[in-house]
N, C-alpha and C positions, 0 to 999 in steps of 0.2 A: 414281190412278196418278201416280207422280212421275217426270217426264221429266228426264233429266240428260245431261250430256255431259262427256267428258274429251278433251283435245287437248294433245299435246306438241309441236306444230309440224311433226311428220312423220307421225304417225298419230293416230287418235282413234276415238271411238265415241259413238254416241247410245244411251242405254239407259233402261230403265224399271225402277224399284224398287217393290216392293210389300212393305210392312212390313220395310224394310231389306234385302230380298233382291233381287238382280238377276234379273229374270224374262225380259228380252228385250234384244237388242242388235243394232245395225247398225254394223259397223266400216268404217273408211275409211283411205286413205293419200293423202297429198298428192302430186300430180303437177305441182308448180309452185306458185307463190304464190297462184294464184287458181283452182285446179282440184283436185278430189278424185276418187279412185276408190273407189266404194262396192263393197266386196269380199265382204261376208258379212252375212247377216241370220239371226238365230236367235231363236225364241220358245219358251220352255219349254212343255212339254206341258199343264201345268195351266191356262194362259191362252190356248191356241190356240183359234181360231174366234171370237175377240172383236174382230177387226180391229186387233189390236195392231201387226202388221207395217205396215199402212197408216198407223197413227198415228206410227210411227217415221219413215216416209218424209215425212209432213207436217212433223214436227218438224225433220228434216234440211233440207227445202226452206226452211222459215222461216229457219233458220240461214244457209243459202247465200244467200238473198235479202238478209238483213241485212249479210252480209260481202262481197257481190259475188263469190261463188264459183260455179263451174260444176261439174257432176258428170258422171262417166263411170260409169254403173251396170253394173258387171261381174257383180255378184251376180245370179243368175237371178231371185230374187224381186223385188228392186228394179227390175231391167230390165223385168219384166212390168208392174209398177205404173207406171213412167214411160211405157211404151207405151200402157197403158190410159187414162192421164190426160194424154196428150201436150199437149192444148190448155191444160191448167192448169199443167203443169210445164215446158213447152218453154223457158221463159226461163232455167232453171237447167241445161239440158243442154249439155254441151260439144260 
C-alpha cells in the first residue's frame, strides 16, 4: 500500500493507492493554522475489512505530530477510532 497526501493549505486528504488507483481516502479542512477538521473517510469495497481506515488514521496522526497540528474528527469513522484509542491519540485531539 502506498500512503500519500495532498494539501493546498486550505483542504487536503490522506489516501492510499494500489497499482496507481486511489482505493481509500480521509479528507480534511483547515480550521486555523494548527488545526484540521477530519470530515470524511472512504474505503473502496474491494479492500474493506483489512484495517485500511485505521491505517489512514495512523498516517494522519503521524503527519499531525510532525507538524504540531490538532484534529477535530467530525467524520463518524475517524471519531470512533479516536475515541477507541484515546490514550494513544489524545495528544493530537483539539
